C-alpha positions in Angstrom: 15.2 -12.3 19.8 17.7 -13.8 17.3 20.0 -11.4 15.5 18.5 -12.1 12.0 15.1 -11.0 13.3 16.7 -7.7 14.6 18.2 -7.3 11.1 14.7 -7.6 9.6 13.3 -5.1 12.0 16.2 -2.7 11.4 15.5 -3.0 7.6 11.9 -2.1 8.2 12.9 1.1 10.1 15.6 2.2 7.8 15.1 5.2 5.5 17.1 8.0 4.0 16.5 10.5 6.8 18.6 10.6 9.9 16.9 9.0 12.9 17.6 8.8 16.6 17.5 5.3 17.8 17.4 4.3 21.5 18.0 0.6 21.9 17.0 -0.9 25.2 18.0 -4.4 26.1 19.3 -6.8 28.7 22.7 -7.5 27.1 25.2 -4.8 26.1 27.0 -7.0 23.6 23.7 -7.8 21.7 22.7 -4.1 21.8 26.1 -3.2 20.3 25.7 -5.6 17.4 22.3 -4.1 16.6 23.7 -0.6 16.9 26.5 -1.5 14.6 24.0 -2.9 12.1 21.9 0.2 12.3 24.9 2.4 11.7 25.9 0.4 8.6 22.4 0.9 7.2 22.0 4.6 8.2 25.3 6.2 9.1 23.6 9.6 9.4 21.5 8.3 12.3 22.4 8.2 16.0 22.1 5.2 18.3 22.1 5.1 22.1 22.2 1.8 23.9 20.7 1.4 27.4 20.8 -1.8 29.5 18.1 -2.3 32.2 16.4 -5.1 34.1 13.3 -5.9 32.1 11.6 -7.5 35.1 12.0 -4.3 37.3 8.9 -2.2 36.9 10.7 0.8 38.4 13.4 0.7 35.9 10.8 0.4 33.1 8.9 3.4 34.4 12.0 5.5 35.0 13.3 4.7 31.5 10.0 5.7 29.8 9.8 8.9 31.9 13.4 9.9 31.3 13.2 9.4 27.5 9.9 11.2 27.4 11.5 14.2 29.2 14.4 14.4 26.8 13.0 13.2 23.4 10.0 13.4 21.2 9.2 9.7 20.8 7.8 8.7 17.4 7.9 4.9 17.6 8.3 2.4 20.4 9.0 -1.2 19.4 8.5 -3.7 22.2 10.0 -7.0 20.9 11.6 -9.0 23.7 11.2 -12.3 25.3 12.6 -15.8 25.4 11.3 -19.2 24.3 11.5 -21.4 27.4 11.7 -25.1 27.4 8.2 -26.2 28.5 9.6 -29.3 30.4 11.9 -27.0 32.4 9.0 -24.7 33.3 6.9 -27.7 34.4 9.7 -29.1 36.6 10.9 -25.8 38.1 8.3 -23.2 39.1 11.1 -20.6 39.1 11.6 -21.2 35.4 7.9 -20.8 34.8 7.8 -17.6 36.8 10.7 -16.1 34.9 9.2 -17.1 31.6 5.9 -15.5 32.5 7.6 -12.3 33.6 9.8 -11.7 30.6 7.3 -12.9 28.0 4.1 -11.5 29.4 4.4 -9.0 32.3 7.4 -7.1 31.1 6.2 -6.3 27.5 2.9 -5.2 29.0 4.5 -2.9 31.5 6.7 -1.4 28.8 3.6 -0.7 26.7 1.8 0.9 29.7 4.8 3.0 30.6 5.4 4.3 27.1 1.7 4.8 26.5 1.6 7.2 29.4 4.6 9.1 27.9 3.1 9.2 24.4 -0.3 10.4 25.7 1.5 13.2 27.5 3.2 14.3 24.2 -0.1 13.7 22.4 1.5 11.6 19.6 3.3 8.3 19.0 3.2 4.7 17.9 3.7 1.6 19.9 4.5 -1.6 18.1 4.1 -4.6 20.5 5.2 -8.0 19.5 3.1 -11.0 20.8 2.7 -14.4 19.3 0.1 -16.7 17.8 1.2 -19.1 20.6 -1.0 -17.0 22.8 -4.1 -17.7 20.8 -4.7 -21.1 22.4 -3.1 -23.4 25.0 -0.9 -26.2 23.8 0.8 -28.7 26.0 4.1 -28.2 24.2 4.4 -24.5 25.1 1.6 -23.4 27.4 3.8 -21.3 29.7 5.1 -19.2 26.8 1.7 -19.2 25.2 -0.1 -18.0 28.3 2.4 -15.1 28.6 1.8 -14.1 25.0 -1.9 -14.4 25.6 -1.5 -11.9 28.4 0.3 -9.5 26.0 -2.4 -9.8 23.4 -5.3 -9.2 25.8 -3.4 -6.3 27.4 -2.8 -4.8 24.0 -6.5 -5.0 23.2 -7.4 -3.1 26.3 -4.7 -0.6 25.8 -5.8 -0.1 22.2 -9.3 0.6 23.4 -8.1 3.1 26.0 -5.9 4.9 23.4 -8.6 4.9 20.7 -9.6 8.5 21.0 -6.0 9.8 21.4 -3.2 10.5 18.9 -1.3 7.4 20.2 -1.5 4.2 18.1 -0.8 0.7 19.3 -0.1 -2.0 16.7 -0.1 -5.6 17.9 2.1 -7.9 15.8 2.0 -11.7 15.9 4.7 -13.0 13.7 4.5 -16.5 12.4 7.3 -18.8 11.0 7.5 -18.7 7.3 8.4 -21.7 5.2 11.7 -21.5 3.3 11.6 -20.0 -0.2 
């Protein structure tokens, strides 16, 4: 996710009270930039950065369980992925495989792992980012779109499962906005 989008998300989460942020990512340098930005906005808050392999279901599960054992989790924001080049995915099945994993399977597994933790603590909110690209197939981005379609359908089922609990799941599908 581009840095300016992280800044926008950070602004949405900032408030006057101290918070404990746990940032999980694939790249330490990018996590450090976000942590620095959060500190500038909320110096009374704490930030911990953790790097894991987002395509390893065991690391995802272990992370959720470890955080659930040590913290009361209020919000989980799942906002990761890449925008692959469709032509590369068509010409190299490995590229398509990686795009489907990081954009579809991984966010869904994060949601499932943290839903289990939040159900156990009987409280919490999951904010899961998908995309309008998953609403229909287009030749220009159908690998990415199909992955986001998976996230959307997964979220719908998970919302249904969580309906009678104190755990909420919000599915967000950002769209590009025209310049002001």
